N, C-alpha and C positions, 0 to 999 in steps of 0.2 A: 476286601480290597476295593477301594472306590475306583470309579472309571478314570478320575483325574490322576490317581497314582499310576494306574495302568498306562495312561497316555504319557505320563512323565517318564516311566520306565521305557516305553516304546521309543520315545524321542531320544533318551539317553543312549539306548542301543543304536539308534540311527547315527548319532554323532560319533560313537565309538567306531562304527563300521566306516563312516566317512574318513576318519583319520587313518585307519589301518588297511583299507581295501580299495582297489580300483573298481572291482565288480560289486559295488554296493547296491542294496535294494533301493528302489525308487518309491517314495510315498507321494500320493497324489489324491486330490479330492475329485468327486464325481463330475463337477462342473468343468474340470480340466481334461475330460475325456470325451471322445465321440466314437460312435460305432460305424464302421463301413459295411458295405454289402457283403463282404467276406465273413462277417460275424465276429470280427476282431475289433478290439478297442484300441484307439490311438490317442496319443497325447496331443492336445491342441497346440501346445507350445513348440513341440519338436516335430510334429507330424510323423512320429515314429511309433511302431507297435509298442504298446505299453507292457512293461515287465516291472513288477513291484507289488506294493500293497495299496489298495484303494481304501481310503479312509473317508467315509461319508459322515458329514456333520449336519445338524438340523437347525441350529440357531446361531445368533450372534455371539453366544458364550462358547461356541465350538464344542458343545457336548457331543462326544463321539457316539455314533449309533452302529457303525459297522466297520469291520476290517475284513477285506476280501483279497486274498493273494491272486495275482495274475502272472501268467507266463505266456509269452508269445501272443499277447493280446486277448487271452481268454482266461476266465476264472480257473485257477489251478492251485489246489491246496485248501487250506482251512478257510472257512467263512464263519465269522462270529458277529452276530448282530445283537444290539442292546436296545431296550426301551429307554426313553429319555430319563427315567428314574434310575438308570444304571443297573437295571435288572436284565438278566439274560433273556433274549427273545428267540434266537435261532443259533444252533450249533450244527454245522454241516461241513461237508467236504466236496470239492469240485474237481472234476477231471475234464480237460478240454472244453471248458465252459458249461458243463452239465453236472448236476448233482450226482454224486457217487457215494455208495456206502451209507453209513448211519446218518439219520436225520432226526433232530430233536427240535421241537418248537414248544415254547412256553407262553402262558398267559402273563399279563403284567403282574399278577399276584404271586408269581413264582411257580404255580402249578403247571404240570405238564399238559400241553394241548394236544400234541400228536407225536407219535414215534414210529419209525419204520426205516426201511432201507431203499436206496435208489441204485439202479444200474443203468448207466448211459442216459441219465435224466428221466428214467421211468421208474415208478414205484414197483417194488418187487417184494414178495414174501408177506409175512404177517404185519399188519399195521394196526395200531391202537389209537383211538381218538377219545378225548376226555372232555367232560363238562368243565366249566371254570372252577367248580367246587373240587375237582380232582377225581370225581366219580367217572368210571368208564362209560362212554356214550355209544361207542360203536367199535367193532373190530371185525377183521376179515383179512383175506389174502388178495394180493395184487399179483398179476402176471403181466410183465411188460407194460405197466401202466393201466391195465384193465382190472376192474373188480372181477374176481372169479370165485366160484363156489358159494359157500354159506357165509353171509354177513349178519352178525348179531347186532341189533340196535336196542339200546336200553333207555329206560326212563331215568330222570335225574335221581330217583330213589334207588336205582340199581335193579329194578325189576325189568323183565323183558318187555319191550314194546312190540317188536316184530323181528322176523328173520327174513332176509332177502336172499334169493338164490340166483346166481349169475352163471351163464355158460362160459365156455373158454374164450369166447370173443368179447366178453364183458357186457353182454346183453342181459337185462333183467328178465328172468323166466317166470318167477312166481314170488309171492309174498305170503308169509304166514303171520297174521296178526295175533296178539295175545290180549 
C-alpha cells in the first residue's frame, strides 16, 4: 500500500470523525507546534497543549514521513516514520514523551537496522544492530540505557571482530579482539 493511499485513508478517517464526533483528533504539521520549558508541545494557532497526530512532511509534494500521536502535549502512542521513498524507517511507541516498549529501525533498502526495547526512554534488554546488508553487526544487553555485560561485535562477513565487556554502570572494562 503506497503512502499516498495511506494518507488518503487517514484523511477520510479524519473527515468521518469530524462529522460524527465533537472529541475528534487533531492533525497538525511540525511547523505549527512549539515546545515550552515544561517539555510539552503547543499549537502555534491556539496556544493550547497539543492533542492529536503530528504529521511531518518533507517537501512541496507533501510526502508524509512521520505520524506521531500526542496527548497532553507529549508523544503518546504509536510513532511511524517513513523514508521519502515510502519505505518504513521507524516503528515505535511513546509514553509521556519517551520511547517505551519495542523499537524497530530500518535502512532505506528495507533491511532491519536495529531492534530492541525501551523503558521510560532508556534502552533495556537485548538489542541487535545490523549492517545495511542485513548481517548482524553487534548485539548485547542494555540496563537503563547503559551497555552492560558482554557485547559481541561482528565483521560484515559474520565473523567475530571483538567482544567488549561492560560493568553495571556501563563502563567498558575490557576488549577481546579476534
